[in-house]
Structure formats: C-alpha cells, structure tokens
N, C-alpha and C positions, 0 to 999 in steps of 0.2 A: 619411730614406734618400734619397740623391741620385738613384737610379734611378726614383723615383716622382715626381720633380718635372717640371714643364712645361719647365723649362730643359733638362734632360737630353733630353726628347723632342724639343724644338725643335732642339737641336744635332745629335741623331741624324738628324733629317729633313734638315737642311742638308747634312750629310755625304753622305747618300744622293743628294740632288739634285745636289750638286757632282760626285760620282762618276759619276752618269749623264751629266752634261754632258761631262765629260772623256772618257767612253767613246764618245760620239757622234763626237768628233773624233780618236779614236785608231784610225786606219784603216791606217796604214803597217805593213808587215812587213819587217824587225823594227821595233818602235816606237822613235821618237826618245827620247833620254835623259830629256826632260821627262816623257813618259808613263810610263816605267819608274819614275821617282822618284814621280810622282803615285800610281801603283798601290801602291807600297810605303807611302806615307803613308796612303792609305786603308786598307790592310790593318792598319797599326798602330792607326788610329782604331777600326776594327771590332773588333780584338782587345781594345782597352781597354774598349769598350762591352760585349763579351761577358764579359770578366773581372769588370767591376763588377756586371753582372747575376748572374753565377754566385756571386759573394761575397755579394751582397745577398739573393738568392732561394734559394740552395742549388742544387746541380746536379741531383740526382735526388730526394732525400727531402724531403717536405713537400707541402702542397696547392698552393702556388704556385711549385713548383720550376721552375728555368730550362728544363729539358728537357721539361716538360709543356706548353709553349706551342708550337704548330706554327711560329710565326714565329721563335722562338728556335732551334728545330731547324734551320730553313732557314739562319738566320744562322750558327749553329755549324758546319753542314756546309760552307758557303761558306768560312768562315775556315780550317777544317781542310783542305779541298781546296786552298786557296790555298797553305798552308804545304807540303803534300805536293808540289804542282807546283813550288814553289821548290827543293825538295830533290832533285828528279829531274834527269835529264840536261838540259843546256841545248840550245837549238836549234842552236847552232853547234858542238856537240861531235861531230857526225858519227854519233851513235847512230842506228841503224836505217837507215843508208844502205848501199847495195850498192856494194862497191868495183868499180872497173873503168871 
C-alpha cells in the first residue's frame, strides 16, 4: 500500500515544507499570479494525498480509518475549507462592499 511507504511520507513532508516556504514569501494583496498558481498546485497535491489515504484506509469504518486520525481530520478540514473558499465570492467581485 503506497500510503504506508517512506517515499509517500517523504514526498508529503517535502510538499508541506515547500508550501510553508512559499507562504512565507506570499505577502502581497492581491497575490501575484505565481502565488495563486502555487496555492492551486499545493491544493491539488494535498487533495491527491487525502484521496489516496481515504482509498487506502477507508473514510470512517475500520480501526485505522482516515477520519480517526487527528492529523487526517486537520488535513481534510484544510482541503475542504480551501475548496469552499474557492467557490465563494472573489475578492474583486465587490461582495460585501457598501455602495457610495
């Protein structure tokens, strides 16, 4: 099972560290296109990781189910919130601004 290999763990750690380094330099509002692209790539990688773990461990049922690990709950929450934020109004849509 791929999710139980040290290669999978090492790749996951490299993605986390790379994402952290990118976030350190992502300080402009709105972010430059590179950082938007990087965020999307990291979200895809985290989605792949979560999907592989859910397939390999099961989501809820079973002793080692995905959702029974607090770190996986955190990961799943971050991925879900990221997709929810992408589907909401954009910052330049004018939502929530007062006319006048």
